[in-house]
Structures are given as structure tokens and as C-alpha cells.
DRENPA-3360 file (N, C-alpha, C; in nm, 2 decimals, always signed):
BEGIN
1 = MDFTNLSK = -1.30/-0.30/-0.98/-1.24/-0.40/-0.89/-1.18/-0.30/-0.77 ~ -1.23/-0.46/-0.67/-1.19/-0.43/-0.52/-1.12/-0.54/-0.51 ~ -1.04/-0.47/-0.36/-0.91/-0.53/-0.33/-0.90/-0.69/-0.29 ~ -1.05/-0.78/-0.30/-1.02/-0.89/-0.29/-1.03/-0.93/-0.45 ~ -1.09/-0.93/-0.51/-1.00/-0.95/-0.68/-0.88/-0.93/-0.69 ~ -0.78/-0.90/-0.64/-0.63/-0.85/-0.67/-0.57/-0.99/-0.62 ~ -0.56/-1.12/-0.58/-0.52/-1.23/-0.49/-0.51/-1.29/-0.66 ~ -0.55/-1.26/-0.77/-0.41/-1.39/-0.91/-0.35/-1.26/-0.95;
9 = YINRLDLI = -0.35/-1.15/-0.94/-0.20/-1.06/-0.98/-0.11/-1.09/-0.86 ~ -0.11/-1.10/-0.73/+0.02/-1.10/-0.61/+0.14/-1.21/-0.68 ~ +0.12/-1.26/-0.78/+0.25/-1.35/-0.79/+0.29/-1.25/-0.98 ~ +0.28/-1.21/-1.00/+0.31/-1.14/-1.12/+0.39/-1.03/-1.08 ~ +0.57/-1.12/-1.16/+0.68/-1.00/-1.11/+0.65/-0.88/-1.15 ~ +0.60/-0.87/-1.24/+0.63/-0.74/-1.32/+0.51/-0.65/-1.22 ~ +0.42/-0.64/-1.24/+0.33/-0.58/-1.12/+0.35/-0.59/-1.03 ~ +0.43/-0.66/-0.91/+0.56/-0.71/-0.79/+0.56/-0.55/-0.79;
17 = KDTASQII = +0.70/-0.59/-0.93/+0.79/-0.49/-0.95/+0.69/-0.33/-0.92 ~ +0.61/-0.32/-0.99/+0.56/-0.17/-1.03/+0.50/-0.16/-0.95 ~ +0.45/-0.21/-0.82/+0.40/-0.22/-0.69/+0.49/-0.12/-0.53 ~ +0.57/-0.19/-0.60/+0.68/-0.14/-0.51/+0.77/+0.02/-0.58 ~ +0.72/-0.03/-0.68/+0.82/+0.12/-0.73/+0.69/+0.24/-0.69 ~ +0.59/+0.23/-0.73/+0.46/+0.32/-0.68/+0.48/+0.33/-0.56 ~ +0.49/+0.24/-0.49/+0.54/+0.27/-0.35/+0.62/+0.37/-0.28 ~ +0.74/+0.29/-0.32/+0.85/+0.42/-0.29/+0.89/+0.51/-0.37;
25 = KDFDMFGM = +0.79/+0.54/-0.45/+0.77/+0.71/-0.54/+0.69/+0.73/-0.45 ~ +0.61/+0.70/-0.38/+0.49/+0.76/-0.36/+0.54/+0.88/-0.15 ~ +0.59/+0.75/-0.16/+0.67/+0.80/+0.04/+0.76/+0.87/-0.02 ~ +0.90/+0.82/-0.15/+0.95/+0.91/-0.10/+0.89/+1.08/-0.12 ~ +0.79/+1.11/-0.22/+0.71/+1.25/-0.22/+0.74/+1.30/-0.05 ~ +0.69/+1.21/+0.03/+0.67/+1.25/+0.22/+0.84/+1.26/+0.28 ~ +0.92/+1.22/+0.17/+1.06/+1.26/+0.24/+1.09/+1.09/+0.38 ~ +1.02/+1.00/+0.32/+0.99/+0.82/+0.39/+1.07/+0.74/+0.32;
33 = EVKFSGNA = +1.14/+0.63/+0.31/+1.22/+0.53/+0.24/+1.20/+0.43/+0.25 ~ +1.16/+0.41/+0.09/+1.17/+0.26/+0.13/+1.19/+0.17/-0.02 ~ +1.26/+0.07/+0.01/+1.37/+0.00/-0.06/+1.24/-0.15/-0.10 ~ +1.37/-0.21/-0.24/+1.25/-0.36/-0.23/+1.34/-0.39/-0.30 ~ +1.39/-0.54/-0.29/+1.49/-0.62/-0.31/+1.45/-0.66/-0.45 ~ +1.34/-0.67/-0.49/+1.30/-0.71/-0.67/+1.28/-0.91/-0.63 ~ +1.30/-0.93/-0.52/+1.23/-1.04/-0.48/+1.07/-1.14/-0.47 ~ +0.97/-1.11/-0.57/+0.88/-1.12/-0.58/+0.82/-1.26/-0.44;
41 = FNAYEELF = +0.86/-1.34/-0.40/+0.79/-1.41/-0.34/+0.80/-1.43/-0.21 ~ +0.87/-1.27/-0.14/+0.83/-1.24/-0.05/+0.78/-1.06/+0.01 ~ +0.76/-1.04/-0.14/+0.74/-0.86/-0.15/+0.68/-0.83/-0.02 ~ +0.54/-0.90/-0.02/+0.46/-0.81/+0.01/+0.50/-0.75/+0.19 ~ +0.56/-0.91/+0.22/+0.67/-0.89/+0.39/+0.73/-0.77/+0.37 ~ +0.82/-0.75/+0.27/+0.99/-0.72/+0.27/+0.88/-0.53/+0.29 ~ +0.79/-0.51/+0.19/+0.75/-0.41/+0.18/+0.62/-0.33/+0.30 ~ +0.58/-0.44/+0.38/+0.50/-0.43/+0.48/+0.61/-0.37/+0.58;
49 = EQVEPHIS = +0.75/-0.44/+0.61/+0.76/-0.46/+0.71/+0.86/-0.29/+0.73 ~ +0.83/-0.25/+0.63/+0.92/-0.11/+0.57/+0.85/-0.03/+0.56 ~ +0.75/-0.01/+0.49/+0.59/+0.08/+0.52/+0.51/+0.07/+0.64 ~ +0.47/-0.04/+0.75/+0.41/-0.05/+0.84/+0.47/+0.06/+0.96 ~ +0.61/+0.05/+1.02/+0.69/+0.20/+1.06/+0.69/+0.35/+1.07 ~ +0.69/+0.34/+0.91/+0.63/+0.51/+0.89/+0.51/+0.49/+0.93 ~ +0.38/+0.43/+0.89/+0.23/+0.45/+0.91/+0.23/+0.50/+1.09 ~ +0.25/+0.40/+1.20/+0.23/+0.38/+1.30/+0.34/+0.54/+1.36;
57 = KLISSNHQ = +0.48/+0.61/+1.30/+0.53/+0.68/+1.33/+0.40/+0.81/+1.27 ~ +0.34/+0.85/+1.15/+0.29/+0.94/+1.13/+0.16/+0.95/+1.18 ~ +0.10/+0.84/+1.22/-0.04/+0.80/+1.30/+0.01/+0.86/+1.45 ~ +0.14/+0.89/+1.51/+0.10/+0.94/+1.65/+0.22/+1.01/+1.64 ~ +0.25/+1.13/+1.56/+0.32/+1.23/+1.55/+0.31/+1.31/+1.41 ~ +0.24/+1.26/+1.33/+0.21/+1.38/+1.18/+0.06/+1.38/+1.12 ~ -0.06/+1.43/+1.23/-0.18/+1.33/+1.14/-0.15/+1.42/+1.01 ~ -0.15/+1.53/+0.96/-0.12/+1.59/+0.84/-0.09/+1.52/+0.72;
65 = KFLGILYR = +0.05/+1.50/+0.76/+0.18/+1.43/+0.68/+0.05/+1.24/+0.69 ~ +0.01/+1.21/+0.78/-0.04/+1.10/+0.73/-0.13/+1.09/+0.65 ~ -0.20/+1.24/+0.66/-0.38/+1.23/+0.56/-0.32/+1.28/+0.42 ~ -0.20/+1.30/+0.42/-0.15/+1.36/+0.31/-0.04/+1.21/+0.22 ~ -0.08/+1.15/+0.34/+0.00/+1.00/+0.21/-0.11/+0.93/+0.17 ~ -0.24/+0.97/+0.26/-0.34/+0.85/+0.26/-0.39/+0.93/+0.11 ~ -0.42/+0.98/+0.11/-0.45/+1.15/+0.00/-0.42/+1.12/-0.17 ~ -0.29/+1.09/-0.14/-0.19/+1.06/-0.25/-0.22/+0.91/-0.30;
73 = IDLNEEQI = -0.23/+0.86/-0.21/-0.22/+0.69/-0.23/-0.41/+0.64/-0.22 ~ -0.47/+0.74/-0.22/-0.64/+0.74/-0.29/-0.71/+0.68/-0.22 ~ -0.68/+0.59/-0.06/-0.72/+0.57/+0.09/-0.84/+0.68/+0.12 ~ -0.97/+0.62/+0.12/-1.02/+0.73/+0.20/-1.12/+0.70/+0.32 ~ -1.16/+0.72/+0.41/-1.22/+0.72/+0.54/-1.27/+0.55/+0.52 ~ -1.36/+0.59/+0.47/-1.48/+0.45/+0.47/-1.38/+0.38/+0.44 ~ -1.33/+0.32/+0.34/-1.20/+0.21/+0.33/-1.16/+0.17/+0.46 ~ -1.13/+0.27/+0.51/-1.05/+0.20/+0.70/-1.12/+0.18/+0.75;
81 = KKAVHENS = -1.23/+0.31/+0.74/-1.30/+0.24/+0.84/-1.37/+0.08/+0.86 ~ -1.41/+0.06/+0.72/-1.47/-0.11/+0.69/-1.35/-0.20/+0.76 ~ -1.21/-0.19/+0.67/-1.13/-0.27/+0.74/-1.10/-0.25/+0.89 ~ -1.09/-0.15/+0.95/-1.11/-0.20/+1.10/-1.22/-0.25/+1.12 ~ -1.28/-0.24/+1.11/-1.40/-0.32/+1.19/-1.36/-0.48/+1.12 ~ -1.40/-0.50/+0.99/-1.32/-0.66/+0.97/-1.23/-0.69/+1.03 ~ -1.13/-0.64/+1.09/-0.94/-0.67/+1.16/-0.96/-0.63/+1.28 ~ -1.05/-0.62/+1.37/-1.05/-0.57/+1.48/-0.88/-0.58/+1.63;
89 = SESFSAIV = -0.90/-0.68/+1.56/-0.80/-0.72/+1.64/-0.63/-0.68/+1.58 ~ -0.62/-0.66/+1.47/-0.47/-0.56/+1.37/-0.46/-0.46/+1.49 ~ -0.37/-0.42/+1.47/-0.31/-0.27/+1.47/-0.40/-0.19/+1.39 ~ -0.43/-0.06/+1.39/-0.48/+0.02/+1.33/-0.33/+0.08/+1.25 ~ -0.19/+0.08/+1.26/-0.12/+0.12/+1.15/-0.13/-0.01/+1.08 ~ -0.09/-0.14/+1.12/-0.11/-0.28/+1.02/-0.23/-0.23/+0.90 ~ -0.36/-0.27/+0.94/-0.44/-0.22/+0.86/-0.44/-0.12/+0.79 ~ -0.41/-0.06/+0.79/-0.35/+0.14/+0.70/-0.24/+0.04/+0.63;
97 = TDLIIKRE = -0.15/-0.04/+0.68/-0.02/-0.03/+0.56/-0.12/-0.14/+0.47 ~ -0.17/-0.25/+0.50/-0.23/-0.36/+0.44/-0.34/-0.25/+0.34 ~ -0.39/-0.22/+0.36/-0.48/-0.13/+0.24/-0.34/-0.01/+0.14 ~ -0.23/+0.04/+0.22/-0.20/+0.11/+0.10/-0.14/+0.03/-0.01 ~ -0.06/-0.14/+0.03/-0.02/-0.20/-0.04/-0.11/-0.30/-0.11 ~ -0.20/-0.29/-0.10/-0.30/-0.36/-0.20/-0.37/-0.23/-0.30 ~ -0.40/-0.13/-0.20/-0.45/+0.02/-0.34/-0.29/+0.00/-0.42 ~ -0.18/+0.00/-0.37/-0.10/+0.07/-0.46/-0.10/-0.02/-0.60;
105 = LQKVVIRN = -0.10/-0.17/-0.58/-0.12/-0.30/-0.65/-0.25/-0.30/-0.73 ~ -0.33/-0.20/-0.69/-0.51/-0.23/-0.75/-0.47/-0.11/-0.89 ~ -0.37/+0.02/-0.80/-0.37/+0.12/-0.90/-0.27/+0.08/-1.03 ~ -0.21/-0.03/-1.00/-0.11/-0.11/-1.09/-0.18/-0.19/-1.23 ~ -0.25/-0.26/-1.14/-0.35/-0.31/-1.28/-0.43/-0.28/-1.31 ~ -0.47/-0.16/-1.27/-0.57/-0.06/-1.37/-0.49/-0.01/-1.44 ~ -0.36/+0.00/-1.43/-0.31/+0.09/-1.50/-0.28/-0.04/-1.65 ~ -0.25/-0.11/-1.62/-0.22/-0.20/-1.71/-0.28/-0.28/-1.82;
113 = HYKSK = -0.38/-0.27/-1.73/-0.47/-0.33/-1.83/-0.57/-0.21/-1.91 ~ -0.57/-0.09/-1.88/-0.59/+0.00/-1.97/-0.49/+0.01/-2.05 ~ -0.30/-0.02/-2.00/-0.24/+0.00/-2.12/-0.23/-0.08/-2.26 ~ -0.29/-0.21/-2.15/-0.27/-0.29/-2.26/-0.42/-0.30/-2.36 ~ -0.49/-0.22/-2.42/-0.60/-0.19/-2.46/-0.58/-0.09/-2.62;
% end
């Protein structure tokens, strides 16, 4: 499953809440606070607005921690390079933040798929 197949899951409240929980847990491991109101209608924007400043700060001030969170979330260099190439008008931190949210959603969808079998 790639990121393009995730659009049909973006409106499922249970998956959105699980995705937010996963993001909160992963960022908490690195001492960064992310909160989620539970509102699925603007979940992406809410999470993006909180995650992007953390990513931007890590990129400029703590490269090791930045790499650590990418490893924890399971984003690799090739995925990032491809996204940067496809979205050259976006800032690097915005591209990485988008990938983080989509990867966390992908993990939740895959986990739920196999849990239901």
C-alpha cells in the first residue's frame, strides 16, 4: 500500500484517532508534545500545524534527533527524495511533515487490516 491509496481512509474517525495517537506516541518518545482535539474534520491540518514546527526545528538544530524520528516513523531517504522532487514548491519541513502524517496513517490502516483477519 502506498500513500496514494490512503484517501479512502482519511475520513474514518477511528483511523484518524489511531493515527493521531501514533503520532503523539512517536513524538513523545523524542520529548516533543503533540495534541489532538479529536475533531476528524480538520485532523490533518491540526496535526500538520503541530508537527511541522517540530520538524522544522529539528532540521535546523538537531539533525540526529531528526534522523531518529524518521527512523522511528519508518520514512526512508528515497521516499523523502521522491516527495521533494514531486513537490519542489513546498518547504522541506512541510514535505517531511506530510510524509510523516501519511506514513502514520498507513501504519494504522495496515495494522487494522491484519487485526481484522
